[in-house]
C-alpha positions as CSV (number, residue, x, y, z in Angstrom):
1,M,0.0,37.7,7.2
2,M,2.5,36.1,9.2
3,P,0.4,33.1,11.1
4,F,3.5,32.4,13.5
5,S,4.8,34.2,16.4
6,D,8.8,35.9,15.9
7,E,9.4,33.6,18.9
8,E,8.1,30.5,17.2
9,L,10.1,31.5,14.0
10,I,13.4,31.7,15.5
11,N,14.5,27.6,15.1
12,P,13.3,27.1,11.8
13,V,14.9,30.6,10.6
14,K,17.9,29.6,12.5
15,T,18.5,25.8,10.8
16,C,17.2,27.2,7.1
17,L,20.0,29.8,7.4
18,E,22.2,27.5,8.7
19,K,21.4,25.1,5.9
20,N,22.2,27.6,3.2
21,M,25.0,29.5,5.0
22,Y,27.4,27.7,2.4
23,I,26.6,30.6,-0.6
24,L,28.0,32.9,1.5
25,E,30.5,30.8,2.8
26,R,32.1,29.8,-0.5
27,D,32.9,33.5,-1.0
28,G,34.3,34.0,1.9
29,G,31.5,35.1,3.8
30,G,29.1,34.8,6.6
31,L,26.1,36.2,8.8
32,E,25.1,37.0,12.3
33,F,21.7,36.3,12.9
34,L,20.1,39.3,14.8
35,G,16.6,38.4,15.1
36,I,12.9,38.3,14.6
37,K,10.7,41.4,14.6
38,K,6.9,40.8,12.7
39,G,8.0,38.7,10.7
40,V,10.8,40.2,9.3
41,V,14.4,38.4,9.7
42,Y,17.2,40.6,10.6
43,V,20.9,40.0,10.1
44,H,24.0,41.4,9.5
45,L,26.8,40.2,6.8
46,I,30.2,39.7,7.8
47,G,33.5,38.5,6.3
48,A,33.8,39.1,2.3
49,C,30.0,39.8,2.3
50,K,30.1,42.8,4.2
51,G,30.2,45.7,1.2
52,C,30.0,43.1,-1.5
53,S,27.9,44.6,-4.6
54,A,26.1,40.8,-5.2
55,S,24.9,41.0,-1.1
56,G,21.5,41.7,-1.8
57,T,20.9,39.8,-4.9
58,T,22.2,36.8,-2.7
59,L,20.2,38.1,0.5
60,K,16.9,38.3,-2.0
61,Y,17.1,35.5,-4.1
62,G,19.0,32.8,-2.1
63,L,18.6,32.7,1.5
64,E,15.3,34.9,1.5
65,R,14.3,33.0,-1.7
66,Q,14.4,29.3,0.5
67,L,13.1,30.8,3.9
68,K,9.9,31.7,1.9
69,I,10.1,28.1,0.7
70,D,10.9,26.4,3.9
71,I,8.5,28.3,6.2
72,H,6.1,31.2,5.1
73,P,5.8,32.9,1.5
74,D,5.6,36.5,3.7
75,I,8.9,36.1,5.5
76,T,11.2,39.3,4.7
77,L,14.9,39.0,5.4
78,I,17.1,42.6,5.8
79,N,20.9,43.2,6.3
80,L,21.4,45.6,9.1
81,D,25.1,47.0,8.1
82,G,24.9,48.1,12.1
83,G,24.8,44.1,13.2
84,A,23.2,43.7,16.9
85,Q,23.1,47.7,17.7
86,E,21.0,48.9,14.9
87,F,18.8,45.5,15.6
88,A,18.5,47.1,19.2
89,K,17.2,50.2,18.2
90,L,14.3,48.7,15.9
């Protein structure tokens, strides 16, 4: 169970993602932070990461792993291909 509200998670999550953005940028990619709902962090992959077959692995074992270490072990990271429009429907 996540002991933090979604609002409390926003700044730490953004900081962690920015600190580790080099993982995506070194291959010409990036991400847009969409928001957090019920402890789940939603992003939209952009650039070379969009549609890359390794993007799921990079998110799960790179960025999500670091979020779990830095913030809380129950945090989850999900890519929404539809971006902000898809996030608004959640």
